[in-house]
C-alpha positions as CSV (number, residue, x, y, z in Angstrom):
1,M,-31.2,-16.0,-34.2
2,R,-30.8,-12.4,-32.6
3,I,-33.3,-13.2,-30.0
4,I,-31.4,-16.4,-28.8
5,A,-28.4,-14.0,-28.6
6,I,-30.0,-11.5,-26.7
7,V,-31.8,-14.2,-24.3
8,L,-28.3,-15.8,-23.4
9,A,-26.6,-12.7,-23.0
10,L,-29.2,-11.1,-20.6
11,A,-29.8,-14.3,-18.6
12,V,-26.0,-15.0,-18.1
13,S,-25.9,-11.3,-17.1
14,V,-28.6,-11.5,-14.2
15,V,-27.0,-14.7,-12.7
16,G,-23.4,-13.1,-13.0
17,V,-24.5,-9.8,-11.5
18,A,-26.4,-11.5,-8.8
19,L,-23.4,-13.9,-7.6
20,F,-21.1,-11.0,-8.0
21,A,-23.0,-9.0,-5.6
22,R,-23.1,-12.1,-3.1
23,A,-19.4,-12.5,-3.7
24,I,-18.6,-9.3,-2.6
25,A,-20.8,-9.6,0.6
26,G,-19.1,-12.9,1.2
27,I,-15.4,-11.4,1.0
28,A,-16.6,-8.4,3.1
29,G,-17.8,-10.9,5.7
30,V,-14.7,-12.8,6.0
31,V,-12.4,-9.8,6.1
32,R,-14.8,-8.6,8.9
33,L,-13.8,-11.7,11.2
34,G,-10.4,-10.1,11.7
35,R,-9.2,-8.3,14.6
36,P,-9.1,-4.3,14.6
37,V,-6.2,-2.1,13.7
38,G,-7.1,0.7,15.8
39,G,-7.1,3.2,13.2
40,L,-3.6,3.1,12.4
41,R,-4.4,2.4,8.5
42,S,-6.3,5.7,8.0
43,D,-3.7,8.7,8.9
44,A,-2.6,10.9,6.2
45,P,-5.2,10.2,3.6
46,A,-4.2,12.6,1.0
47,E,-0.8,10.7,1.3
48,R,-2.4,7.5,1.0
49,W,-4.4,8.5,-2.1
50,K,-1.4,9.8,-3.6
51,H,0.6,6.5,-3.2
52,L,-2.6,4.3,-4.2
53,L,-2.6,6.3,-7.5
54,A,1.2,5.9,-8.1
55,E,1.3,2.0,-7.2
56,S,-1.9,1.3,-9.2
57,L,-2.2,3.7,-12.2
58,G,1.6,4.1,-12.0
59,H,2.3,0.4,-11.6
60,T,5.4,1.8,-9.6
61,R,5.9,-2.0,-8.0
62,M,5.2,-3.9,-11.2
63,L,7.6,-1.9,-13.1
64,Q,10.7,-3.3,-11.1
65,W,10.2,-6.4,-13.7
66,T,10.0,-3.9,-16.7
67,K,8.9,-5.9,-19.5
68,I,6.3,-7.7,-17.5
69,G,5.3,-4.4,-15.8
70,V,4.5,-2.7,-19.1
71,A,2.6,-5.6,-20.4
72,H,0.4,-5.8,-17.1
73,W,-0.2,-2.0,-17.2
74,F,-1.8,-2.1,-20.8
75,V,-4.0,-5.2,-19.3
76,F,-4.6,-3.3,-16.4
77,V,-5.8,-0.3,-18.4
78,G,-7.6,-2.2,-20.8
79,F,-9.6,-3.8,-18.2
80,G,-10.8,-0.4,-16.7
81,L,-11.3,1.7,-19.9
82,L,-12.6,-0.9,-21.9
83,F,-15.8,-1.5,-19.7
84,F,-17.4,1.2,-21.9
85,T,-17.1,-1.4,-24.7
86,L,-19.1,-3.7,-22.5
87,V,-21.9,-1.2,-22.1
88,T,-21.8,-0.7,-25.7
89,A,-22.2,-4.2,-26.3
90,Y,-25.4,-4.5,-24.4
91,G,-26.8,-1.6,-26.6
92,Q,-25.6,-3.4,-29.7
93,L,-27.8,-6.4,-28.7
94,F,-31.0,-4.5,-29.4
95,D,-29.3,-1.8,-32.2
96,P,-26.3,-3.0,-34.0
97,T,-25.3,0.4,-34.6
98,F,-25.7,1.8,-31.3
99,A,-23.0,4.2,-29.8
100,L,-22.6,5.4,-26.6
101,P,-24.7,8.4,-25.7
102,L,-22.5,11.9,-25.7
103,I,-19.1,9.8,-26.8
104,G,-20.9,8.8,-29.9
105,H,-18.4,8.1,-32.7
106,W,-15.8,10.5,-31.3
107,V,-12.5,9.8,-33.2
108,V,-10.4,10.4,-30.2
109,Y,-12.4,7.4,-28.1
110,E,-12.4,5.3,-31.0
111,W,-8.7,5.5,-31.7
112,A,-7.9,5.0,-27.7
113,S,-10.3,2.1,-27.7
114,E,-8.9,0.2,-30.6
115,I,-5.2,0.9,-29.8
116,I,-5.8,-0.4,-26.4
117,S,-7.6,-3.2,-27.3
118,W,-4.8,-4.5,-30.0
119,I,-1.9,-3.6,-27.3
120,M,-3.8,-5.5,-24.7
121,I,-4.2,-8.5,-26.7
122,I,-0.7,-8.5,-27.6
123,S,0.2,-7.9,-23.9
124,I,-1.8,-10.8,-22.6
125,L,-0.4,-13.2,-25.3
126,F,3.1,-12.1,-24.2
127,L,2.2,-12.8,-20.4
128,M,0.7,-16.2,-21.5
129,I,3.9,-17.0,-23.4
130,I,6.0,-16.0,-20.0
131,R,3.6,-18.4,-18.0
132,F,4.2,-21.2,-21.0
133,L,7.8,-20.9,-20.7
134,Q,7.8,-21.4,-16.7
135,R,6.2,-24.9,-17.1
136,N,7.9,-27.6,-16.1
137,K,10.5,-25.7,-14.2
138,G,9.5,-26.8,-10.9
139,R,10.7,-24.9,-7.8
140,D,12.7,-22.7,-10.1
141,S,9.4,-21.3,-11.5
142,R,7.6,-18.4,-9.7
143,F,4.2,-19.9,-10.5
144,F,5.1,-23.1,-8.7
145,G,2.3,-23.8,-6.3
146,S,-0.1,-21.2,-8.1
147,R,-3.3,-22.5,-9.5
148,T,-2.6,-22.6,-13.1
149,W,-6.2,-23.3,-14.3
150,Q,-7.3,-20.0,-12.8
151,A,-4.6,-17.8,-14.2
152,V,-5.1,-19.3,-17.9
153,Y,-8.7,-18.8,-17.4
154,V,-8.2,-15.3,-16.5
155,E,-5.8,-14.7,-19.2
156,L,-8.3,-16.4,-21.8
157,T,-11.0,-14.4,-20.8
158,I,-8.9,-11.1,-21.5
159,L,-7.7,-12.3,-24.7
160,G,-11.2,-13.3,-25.7
161,I,-12.8,-10.1,-24.7
162,G,-9.8,-8.1,-26.8
163,I,-10.6,-10.3,-29.8
164,C,-14.4,-9.4,-29.8
165,I,-13.7,-6.0,-29.5
166,V,-11.7,-5.6,-32.5
167,V,-14.2,-7.8,-34.2
168,L,-16.8,-5.8,-33.4
169,R,-15.1,-2.6,-34.4
170,G,-14.4,-4.2,-37.8
171,L,-17.9,-5.2,-38.2
172,E,-19.4,-1.8,-37.1
173,Y,-17.0,-0.3,-40.0
174,R,-18.9,-2.4,-42.7
175,L,-22.2,-1.9,-41.2
176,L,-21.9,1.8,-40.9
177,G,-20.7,2.0,-44.6
178,A,-21.1,5.5,-45.9
179,E,-21.9,6.8,-42.5
180,T,-18.2,6.8,-41.6
181,S,-14.9,7.1,-42.6
182,A,-12.0,4.6,-42.3
183,I,-10.2,7.3,-40.2
184,H,-12.6,6.5,-37.2
185,F,-11.5,2.6,-37.5
186,P,-7.8,2.9,-37.9
187,L,-6.9,-0.5,-36.9
188,T,-10.0,-2.5,-37.7
189,N,-11.1,-1.1,-41.0
190,F,-9.3,-3.9,-43.1
191,L,-10.8,-7.0,-40.9
192,F,-13.9,-7.7,-43.2
193,P,-14.1,-7.6,-47.1
194,A,-16.7,-5.3,-48.4
195,G,-20.1,-6.7,-50.0
196,I,-21.4,-8.4,-46.9
197,S,-24.9,-7.7,-46.5
198,A,-26.4,-5.3,-43.8
199,A,-28.6,-8.2,-42.4
200,A,-25.7,-10.4,-42.0
201,L,-23.4,-7.6,-40.5
202,A,-26.1,-6.7,-38.2
203,T,-26.8,-10.3,-37.1
204,A,-22.8,-10.8,-36.6
205,V,-22.4,-7.6,-34.4
206,V,-25.5,-9.1,-32.1
207,W,-23.9,-12.4,-31.8
208,V,-20.4,-11.1,-30.9
209,A,-21.7,-8.5,-28.5
210,A,-23.6,-11.5,-26.9
211,I,-20.4,-13.6,-26.8
212,K,-18.5,-10.8,-25.5
213,I,-21.2,-10.3,-22.7
214,I,-21.2,-14.0,-21.9
215,I,-17.5,-14.2,-21.7
216,S,-17.6,-11.3,-19.2
217,M,-20.1,-12.4,-17.3
218,A,-18.9,-16.1,-17.2
219,W,-15.7,-14.6,-15.7
220,M,-18.1,-13.0,-13.1
221,I,-19.9,-16.2,-12.3
222,T,-16.5,-18.0,-12.1
223,I,-14.7,-15.7,-9.7
224,S,-18.1,-15.5,-7.8
225,L,-18.1,-19.5,-7.2
226,N,-14.5,-18.9,-6.2
227,L,-13.9,-16.4,-3.4
228,T,-10.2,-17.3,-3.0
229,M,-9.3,-16.6,-6.8
230,G,-7.0,-13.9,-6.0
231,V,-5.6,-14.0,-9.7
232,A,-9.0,-12.4,-10.5
233,W,-10.1,-10.9,-7.3
234,H,-7.0,-8.7,-6.7
235,R,-8.5,-6.4,-9.5
236,F,-11.0,-5.1,-6.8
237,T,-9.3,-5.9,-3.4
238,A,-5.6,-4.5,-4.4
239,W,-7.3,-0.9,-4.2
240,P,-8.3,-1.1,-0.4
241,N,-5.1,-3.2,0.5
242,L,-2.8,-0.5,-1.1
243,W,-4.8,2.3,0.5
244,F,-4.8,0.6,4.0
245,K,-1.0,0.0,4.0
246,R,1.0,0.1,6.9
247,E,2.9,3.2,6.0
248,S,1.1,6.1,4.7
249,S,4.3,7.3,3.2
250,G,4.2,4.7,0.8
251,R,7.0,2.6,1.9
252,P,6.4,-1.1,2.1
253,A,5.9,-2.8,5.7
254,L,9.6,-3.0,6.3
255,G,11.7,-1.4,8.9
256,A,10.0,-1.5,12.3
257,L,7.8,-4.5,13.3
258,Q,4.6,-3.6,14.8
259,P,4.0,-4.1,18.6
260,I,1.5,-6.7,19.9
261,M,-1.8,-5.2,19.5
262,V,-4.8,-5.8,21.9
263,D,-8.0,-4.2,20.8
264,G,-6.3,-2.0,18.0
265,K,-3.8,-0.8,21.0
266,P,-0.1,-1.6,21.5
267,L,0.0,-3.9,24.4
268,D,1.2,-2.4,27.7
269,F,3.6,-5.1,29.2
270,E,3.2,-3.8,32.7
271,Q,-0.5,-4.7,32.7
272,I,0.2,-8.4,31.1
273,E,-0.8,-10.2,34.4
274,D,-4.2,-8.8,34.2
275,L,-4.8,-10.1,30.7
276,D,-6.8,-13.1,29.9
277,P,-4.7,-15.3,27.9
278,E,-7.8,-16.8,26.5
279,A,-9.5,-13.5,25.3
280,T,-6.3,-11.7,24.2
281,P,-4.0,-13.4,21.9
282,L,-0.4,-12.8,22.3
283,G,0.5,-12.9,18.6
284,V,-1.5,-15.1,16.2
285,S,-2.8,-18.7,17.0
286,K,-6.1,-18.8,15.3
287,I,-7.0,-17.2,11.8
288,E,-9.3,-14.8,13.4
289,D,-6.6,-13.7,15.5
290,F,-5.1,-11.6,12.4
291,T,-6.3,-8.4,11.9
292,W,-8.7,-7.4,9.0
293,K,-6.1,-5.9,7.1
294,G,-4.1,-9.4,7.4
295,L,-7.4,-11.1,5.8
296,L,-7.5,-8.6,3.3
297,D,-3.7,-9.4,2.3
298,F,-4.7,-13.2,2.1
299,T,-7.6,-12.2,-0.2
300,S,-5.4,-9.9,-2.4
301,C,-2.9,-12.2,-3.2
302,T,-2.4,-12.6,-6.9
303,E,-0.2,-15.9,-7.0
304,C,2.2,-13.9,-9.2
305,G,5.1,-15.6,-7.2
306,R,7.4,-12.2,-7.4
307,C,7.8,-12.7,-3.5
308,Q,8.8,-16.6,-4.0
309,S,11.2,-15.6,-6.8
310,Q,13.1,-13.4,-4.4
311,C,13.1,-15.6,-1.1
312,P,16.4,-16.7,0.0
313,A,14.8,-19.7,2.0
314,W,13.1,-20.9,-1.2
315,H,16.1,-20.5,-3.3
316,T,17.9,-22.6,-0.9
317,E,15.4,-25.5,-0.9
318,K,13.6,-24.6,2.3
319,P,9.8,-25.3,2.7
320,L,9.1,-21.5,3.1
321,S,7.5,-19.9,0.0
322,P,6.0,-16.4,1.1
323,K,3.3,-17.0,-1.8
324,L,2.5,-20.6,-0.6
325,L,2.3,-19.4,3.0
326,I,-0.2,-16.7,2.1
327,M,-2.3,-18.8,-0.2
328,G,-2.5,-21.3,2.6
329,L,-3.7,-18.8,5.0
330,R,-6.3,-17.6,2.9
331,E,-7.6,-21.1,1.9
332,H,-8.0,-21.6,5.5
333,A,-9.6,-18.5,6.3
334,Y,-12.3,-18.9,3.7
335,A,-13.0,-22.4,4.4
336,K,-13.3,-21.8,8.5
337,A,-15.3,-18.5,7.9
338,P,-18.6,-20.3,7.8
339,Y,-17.8,-22.0,11.1
340,L,-16.9,-18.3,12.8
341,Q,-19.9,-16.9,11.3
342,A,-22.3,-19.5,12.6
343,A,-23.9,-19.1,16.0
344,E,-21.9,-20.8,18.8
345,A,-24.8,-23.2,19.8
346,A,-25.2,-24.2,16.1
347,R,-21.7,-25.0,15.5
348,E,-21.9,-28.6,16.4
349,T,-24.4,-29.3,14.0
350,L,-22.2,-28.0,11.1
351,P,-20.7,-30.8,8.8
352,A,-17.7,-32.7,10.1
353,E,-15.5,-31.5,7.3
354,L,-16.3,-28.0,8.4
355,R,-15.8,-28.7,11.9
356,N,-12.4,-30.3,11.3
357,E,-11.1,-27.7,9.3
358,A,-12.1,-25.0,12.0
359,A,-10.0,-27.5,14.6
360,R,-6.9,-27.4,12.7
361,P,-3.8,-25.9,14.4
362,L,-2.5,-22.7,12.7
363,V,0.9,-23.9,13.2
364,G,1.6,-27.6,13.2
365,P,3.1,-30.2,11.0
366,I,1.2,-30.5,7.7
367,Q,2.4,-34.3,7.5
368,V,0.3,-36.3,10.3
369,T,-0.6,-39.8,10.5
370,D,-2.9,-39.1,13.4
371,G,-4.7,-36.1,14.3
372,L,-5.3,-32.9,12.0
373,A,-2.7,-31.4,10.0
374,G,-1.7,-27.8,10.7
375,I,-2.0,-25.0,8.2
376,V,1.6,-23.7,8.6
377,D,4.5,-26.2,9.2
378,P,6.9,-25.3,11.9
379,D,9.8,-25.5,9.3
380,V,8.1,-22.9,7.1
381,L,7.6,-20.7,10.3
382,W,11.3,-20.7,11.2
383,S,12.9,-20.7,7.7
384,C,12.2,-16.9,7.5
385,T,15.1,-14.4,7.6
386,S,12.9,-11.4,7.6
387,C,15.1,-10.1,4.9
388,G,11.7,-8.5,3.3
389,A,12.4,-9.3,-0.1
390,C,8.8,-10.7,-0.3
391,V,7.3,-7.4,1.0
392,Q,9.3,-5.4,-1.2
393,Q,8.7,-7.2,-4.4
394,C,4.7,-7.7,-3.6
395,P,2.7,-5.6,-6.1
396,V,-0.4,-5.5,-3.8
397,D,1.5,-4.6,-0.7
398,I,1.1,-7.8,1.4
399,E,2.8,-7.7,4.9
400,H,4.3,-11.2,4.7
401,V,7.1,-10.3,7.3
402,D,4.5,-8.9,9.8
403,H,2.4,-12.2,9.6
404,I,5.2,-14.5,10.1
405,M,6.7,-12.8,13.2
406,D,2.9,-12.5,14.6
407,L,2.7,-16.4,14.4
408,R,6.1,-16.8,16.0
409,R,5.1,-14.7,18.8
410,H,2.4,-16.9,19.7
411,Q,4.6,-20.0,19.3
412,V,7.4,-18.5,21.6
413,L,5.2,-16.5,24.3
414,L,2.2,-19.2,24.9
415,E,3.0,-22.6,23.2
416,E,6.9,-22.4,24.1
417,E,7.5,-24.0,20.6
418,F,10.4,-22.9,19.0
419,P,14.0,-24.2,17.8
420,A,16.0,-25.3,20.8
421,E,18.8,-23.2,19.7
422,L,17.2,-20.1,20.8
423,N,16.9,-21.1,24.4
424,G,20.7,-19.9,24.5
425,L,19.8,-16.6,22.6
426,F,17.0,-15.9,25.1
427,K,19.1,-16.9,28.3
428,G,22.1,-14.7,27.1
429,L,19.8,-11.6,26.2
430,E,17.9,-12.0,29.6
431,S,20.9,-12.6,31.9
432,K,23.9,-10.9,30.1
433,G,22.2,-8.4,28.0
434,N,23.8,-9.7,24.6
435,P,23.1,-12.8,22.5
436,W,26.6,-14.3,22.9
437,N,26.2,-14.7,26.4
438,Q,29.4,-12.8,27.2
439,S,30.3,-10.9,30.5
440,P,28.4,-7.2,30.4
441,R,31.8,-5.9,32.0
442,K,33.8,-6.8,28.8
443,R,31.7,-4.4,26.5
444,M,34.5,-2.2,26.4
445,D,37.5,-4.7,25.8
446,W,37.5,-3.8,22.0
447,A,39.0,-0.6,22.9
448,K,41.9,-1.8,24.5
449,D,45.3,-0.9,23.1
450,L,44.0,1.9,20.9
451,E,46.2,4.9,20.5
452,F,43.5,7.1,21.4
453,E,41.0,7.4,24.5
454,V,37.3,6.5,23.6
455,P,35.1,8.6,25.7
456,V,32.7,7.0,27.8
457,V,29.3,8.5,28.9
458,G,29.6,8.9,32.7
459,D,33.1,8.5,33.1
460,D,34.6,10.7,30.5
461,V,31.7,13.0,29.6
462,E,28.7,13.9,31.9
463,D,26.2,13.3,28.9
464,L,26.0,13.4,25.2
465,T,25.2,16.9,24.9
466,A,29.1,17.3,25.2
467,V,29.6,15.3,21.7
468,E,28.3,15.3,18.5
469,Y,27.3,11.6,18.3
470,L,26.5,8.4,20.6
471,F,28.7,5.6,19.0
472,W,26.3,2.7,19.3
473,V,29.0,-0.3,19.2
474,G,26.1,-3.2,19.4
475,C,26.9,-6.6,20.5
476,A,28.6,-7.9,17.7
477,G,30.6,-4.8,17.6
478,A,31.7,-5.6,21.3
479,Y,32.1,-9.2,21.2
480,E,32.6,-10.7,17.8
481,D,35.9,-10.8,16.9
482,R,35.5,-9.8,13.2
483,A,33.2,-7.2,14.0
484,I,35.5,-5.8,16.6
485,K,37.7,-5.0,13.9
486,T,35.1,-2.9,12.2
487,T,34.3,-1.0,15.6
488,R,37.9,-0.2,16.0
489,A,38.3,1.2,12.4
490,V,35.0,3.2,12.7
491,A,36.6,4.7,16.1
492,E,39.9,5.6,14.6
493,L,38.4,7.1,11.4
494,L,36.2,9.2,13.6
495,H,39.2,10.1,15.7
496,R,41.2,11.0,12.7
497,A,38.4,13.4,11.2
498,G,37.9,15.1,14.4
499,V,34.2,14.1,15.0
500,S,33.4,14.4,18.7
501,Y,31.7,11.1,20.0
502,A,31.1,8.9,23.0
503,V,29.8,5.4,24.0
504,L,27.8,4.1,26.8
505,G,30.4,1.4,27.5
506,N,29.0,-1.2,29.8
507,G,25.8,0.7,30.1
508,E,25.0,-0.5,26.7
509,T,22.9,-3.6,26.1
510,C,21.2,-5.2,23.3
511,T,18.9,-3.5,21.5
512,G,16.5,-6.5,21.4
513,D,16.3,-6.9,17.6
514,P,17.2,-10.8,17.8
515,A,14.4,-11.5,20.6
516,R,11.8,-9.5,18.6
517,R,12.5,-11.4,15.2
518,A,12.4,-14.7,17.2
519,G,9.3,-13.8,18.3
520,N,10.1,-13.2,22.2
521,E,8.4,-9.7,22.5
522,F,8.7,-9.9,26.4
523,V,12.6,-10.0,26.1
524,F,12.5,-7.3,23.4
525,Q,10.4,-4.9,25.6
526,Q,12.6,-5.7,28.6
527,L,15.8,-4.7,26.7
528,A,14.1,-1.7,24.7
529,L,12.9,-0.4,28.1
530,E,16.1,-0.6,29.7
531,N,18.0,1.0,26.9
532,A,15.2,3.9,26.6
533,A,15.9,4.8,30.3
534,T,19.7,4.7,29.6
535,L,19.6,6.9,26.4
536,T,17.1,9.3,27.9
537,E,19.4,9.9,30.8
538,A,22.4,10.3,28.6
539,K,20.6,12.9,26.6
540,A,21.1,10.9,23.3
541,S,19.9,12.6,20.1
542,K,22.2,11.7,17.4
543,V,23.4,7.9,17.1
544,V,26.0,6.2,14.8
545,T,26.2,2.6,14.5
546,T,28.0,-0.3,12.4
547,C,25.1,-2.6,12.7
548,A,22.2,-2.8,10.4
549,H,20.1,-4.3,12.9
550,C,20.9,-1.9,15.6
551,L,20.3,1.0,13.2
552,N,16.9,-0.3,12.3
553,T,15.8,-1.3,15.9
554,L,17.1,2.2,17.4
555,K,15.7,4.3,14.4
556,N,12.4,2.6,13.7
557,E,11.4,0.8,16.9
558,Y,12.4,2.6,19.8
559,P,9.9,5.3,19.0
560,Q,7.5,2.7,20.2
561,V,9.0,3.1,23.7
562,G,9.2,6.8,23.6
563,V,12.8,7.6,22.2
564,E,13.2,9.4,19.1
565,L,16.8,9.4,17.8
566,E,18.5,10.6,14.6
567,V,20.3,7.4,13.8
568,V,22.9,7.2,10.7
569,H,24.8,4.2,9.5
570,H,28.5,4.2,9.8
571,T,28.9,4.4,6.1
572,Q,26.9,7.5,5.8
573,L,28.8,9.5,8.2
574,L,31.9,8.2,6.6
575,N,31.1,9.1,3.3
576,R,30.0,12.5,4.5
577,L,33.5,12.8,6.1
578,V,35.2,11.9,2.7
579,R,33.1,14.2,0.8
580,D,33.8,17.3,3.3
581,G,37.6,16.7,3.0
582,K,38.1,15.5,6.6
583,L,39.0,12.0,5.2
584,T,41.3,11.6,2.5
585,P,41.7,8.1,0.7
586,V,45.0,7.7,-1.2
587,A,46.1,5.4,-4.0
588,P,48.5,2.6,-3.2
589,P,52.1,3.6,-3.5
590,E,54.0,3.5,-7.0
591,G,55.3,-0.1,-7.5
592,S,53.1,-1.7,-4.9
593,V,50.3,-4.4,-5.7
594,A,47.2,-2.7,-7.5
595,G,44.1,-2.0,-5.4
596,R,41.6,-4.5,-4.6
597,T,38.5,-5.5,-6.8
598,I,35.8,-5.1,-4.4
599,T,32.1,-6.3,-4.7
600,Y,29.5,-5.0,-2.1
601,H,26.9,-7.2,-0.4
602,D,23.7,-5.2,0.4
603,P,22.8,-6.1,4.1
604,C,19.0,-6.4,4.1
605,Y,18.4,-4.1,7.1
606,L,20.4,-1.5,5.7
607,G,19.1,-1.8,2.2
608,R,15.6,-3.0,1.9
609,H,14.6,-2.2,5.4
610,N,16.0,1.3,5.6
611,E,16.8,2.2,1.6
612,I,20.7,2.8,2.2
613,Y,22.2,1.8,-0.9
614,E,24.3,4.5,-2.3
615,A,26.5,5.7,0.7
616,P,28.6,2.5,1.2
617,R,29.0,2.5,-2.8
618,E,30.1,6.1,-3.0
619,L,32.6,5.3,-0.2
620,L,33.8,2.5,-2.2
621,D,34.1,4.4,-5.5
622,A,36.3,6.9,-3.6
623,L,39.1,4.4,-2.8
624,P,41.8,5.3,-5.5
625,G,43.0,2.3,-7.2
626,S,40.2,-0.2,-6.5
627,T,37.5,-1.5,-8.9
628,V,34.0,-2.0,-7.7
629,A,31.9,-4.9,-9.4
630,E,28.1,-5.4,-8.7
631,M,26.8,-8.7,-8.2
632,P,24.0,-9.4,-10.4
633,R,21.6,-9.4,-7.4
634,N,22.1,-5.8,-5.7
635,R,20.3,-3.0,-4.1
636,Q,16.4,-3.8,-3.7
637,Q,17.3,-7.4,-5.2
638,S,20.0,-8.2,-3.2
639,F,20.3,-11.8,-1.7
640,C,20.3,-12.3,2.0
641,C,23.2,-13.6,4.0
642,G,21.2,-15.8,5.9
643,A,21.4,-14.1,9.7
644,G,18.4,-12.1,9.9
645,G,15.1,-13.0,11.7
646,A,17.3,-14.4,14.7
647,R,18.6,-17.1,11.9
648,M,22.1,-16.1,13.2
649,W,21.3,-18.3,16.2
650,M,19.7,-21.2,14.6
651,E,21.1,-24.2,12.8
652,E,20.4,-24.5,9.0
653,T,19.6,-28.0,8.5
654,L,17.2,-27.8,5.6
655,G,18.2,-27.4,1.9
656,T,21.5,-25.6,1.1
657,R,23.0,-22.8,3.2
658,I,21.9,-19.3,2.4
659,N,25.3,-17.9,3.2
660,A,27.0,-20.4,0.7
661,N,24.6,-19.2,-2.1
662,R,25.4,-15.7,-1.6
663,T,29.2,-16.3,-1.2
664,D,29.2,-18.3,-4.6
665,E,27.7,-15.3,-6.2
666,A,30.3,-13.0,-4.7
667,V,33.2,-15.0,-5.5
668,A,31.7,-15.6,-9.0
669,T,31.6,-11.8,-9.6
670,L,35.1,-11.2,-8.4
671,A,36.4,-14.1,-10.9
672,A,34.8,-12.5,-13.8
673,T,36.2,-9.0,-12.9
674,N,39.6,-9.8,-12.1
675,G,40.3,-13.5,-12.3
676,H,42.4,-14.6,-9.4
677,A,43.6,-11.3,-8.3
678,K,43.3,-9.8,-4.7
679,G,39.5,-9.4,-3.9
680,A,37.3,-8.3,-1.3
681,I,33.8,-8.8,-0.6
682,A,32.6,-5.9,1.4
683,T,29.7,-5.2,3.8
684,G,28.2,-2.9,6.1
685,C,26.8,-5.3,8.8
686,P,28.5,-7.4,11.4
687,F,25.8,-10.3,10.7
688,C,26.3,-10.3,7.0
689,R,30.2,-10.4,7.6
690,V,29.9,-13.4,10.0
691,M,27.9,-15.4,7.5
692,L,29.8,-14.6,4.5
693,T,33.1,-15.1,6.2
694,D,32.0,-18.5,7.1
695,G,30.5,-19.0,3.4
696,L,33.9,-18.0,2.1
697,A,35.7,-20.2,4.4
698,A,34.0,-23.2,3.3
699,K,34.6,-22.6,-0.4
700,Q,38.4,-21.9,0.4
701,A,38.6,-25.1,2.3
702,D,37.1,-27.0,-0.9
703,G,39.2,-25.0,-3.2
704,T,36.5,-23.3,-5.0
705,A,37.4,-20.0,-3.9
706,P,41.1,-18.4,-3.8
707,E,42.9,-17.4,-0.5
708,S,43.4,-14.0,-1.6
709,V,39.6,-13.4,-1.2
710,E,38.4,-11.8,2.1
711,V,35.2,-10.5,3.6
712,I,35.9,-7.0,5.0
713,D,33.7,-4.2,6.2
714,V,33.5,-0.9,4.3
715,A,35.1,1.1,7.1
716,Q,38.1,-1.0,7.2
717,L,38.7,-0.7,3.5
718,L,38.6,3.2,3.9
719,L,40.7,3.1,6.9
720,E,43.3,0.9,4.8
721,S,43.1,3.6,2.1
722,V,43.4,6.5,4.5
723,Q,46.6,5.4,6.5
724,R,48.7,4.2,3.8
725,P,52.3,4.8,4.1
726,D,52.3,7.8,1.7
727,A,49.0,9.3,3.3
728,P,49.5,12.8,4.5
């Protein structure tokens, strides 16, 4: 009987190790098909190691979902540390009393292995229950679209290994008998009764050890035959994927978009006419146009669905799921790889199925009656708001937004396939320097009738060395009626606080954010270079802006065109002025209606993309007589307004409206806090204000929101408090 167990375990081991080695080579071969990244992923190696260890061993991203994160940590630790029990199992095939050399029956090791094994069993059962409870929930389940059999198989494997470990420990205790003490087997000494013969115990040890080995090797064989089984392979690929993340600082791939890369270097648009469009992809048109890091991203996806659970497009019945997008790209990459790896002359001899897979368009309708289906449906591609929730949530640092924007770039720049509404956006940006297609000469109209002068660079001050801040007004702040109120409020607050500033006036033009997020890198570069020249000539160094999108572009993307600026959001500057006593909010006059109840909406480009969460809240907390109520989804988990990714200028025809979803949450929060009393939805971004105002207007029109609620910028709330009649 023992011979059979030994032969089975060793035979399966030989097959498992051989297939596993072949699988690793296969994955490496697919990843190498990607384009280079030009060394941009290996800077600051010490920082990268630090953040790799923090995110892996510390589970910092996983612990955003505390209970699940804790359970996964014990499974993760068990998977690593209990490898030694697999080594022990091989020894037990030949000697049932085998113990690891040097470690032997060291009580610390034995306690640790038993405690970890039991907690791992409990943890994996907890995670299996979570998955079971998510069944039949359709799109509401984060596991919707994940391959359930693979995940369940992995979970059962872990459970089986854990059970084998504790059974082996219980058998060892009885087999060793008088040679050991129960203290060495604290959690397993009770599993089997005394009186079992030594021969039976020894045979049982050999067979359980063999079963443990067979379970482990069967897992290796299974994943080796399924290279796209990310739920298993991420245990190996997550490590390099985390180390080679975009930012060596440890931040997720948010904030700046990367420029178009050619041979690992940023594209020089002055040499664009010299490039061969066939050999030089602008964006991504084929799976091999992704960088090797992109292909590693796809390989590392665990199908956990955290990204999907936070995606505003998915939550509003649109076809975009970041998880399903990455899974689809992964399947295509691995299906097409043999074609790409074959010699060009031999490709026509490959099976028709493989040639058809290679010929499928990367972006195209997935439901077709004639021709080849696309990998990514255009509706998926253009549903993205670039809010970054997927990137922020991903435990293995997949860079979803960068990949989506690269796909958009090719569609816009070379295919000229994009939503028709963007034609007006591009036209306004190219000819008028603003997305509203307004006259550039009207950029200073917002300052009319103010009781003080707003200094303009070139007219009132020679350059910005004469003042502390450049006030970057932005297109919305100059042209959009609701945003103009914010601009005027900030200008008045800065004037009251004695802060010296100036504006560029008609010399300011759009930062290019809408163009870049829409995929039109040419227009972005045109606007960015024009602004870079203006900012350099004006000697700009410190900038304050009311627009989260302008802040992100000026702070994070203009260094790509040679301009380094210290950029602050108006809520940050105003908060400092209140703390320093230069602005003093006062309570409402006695006998007046009580202060507002306020709920704050985190703009994605202020919060997730730039991690500015506290300044707006501190300002709101400083308003006497007001009550601040948090929406359920706030800070890192805040829900998008629907305007980012150039969606502000596109019709929302699929599913329900994102801004309506967020407005519902805001109104419900106010109602739960103050009933139908006066309330405000505060924000710090003009895009958010437009979207939430429209959402609120729709709810007020159908009677589901009281007329007393309004959407207002934090700056206006502060000004309202500062200039009350009894203010000093």
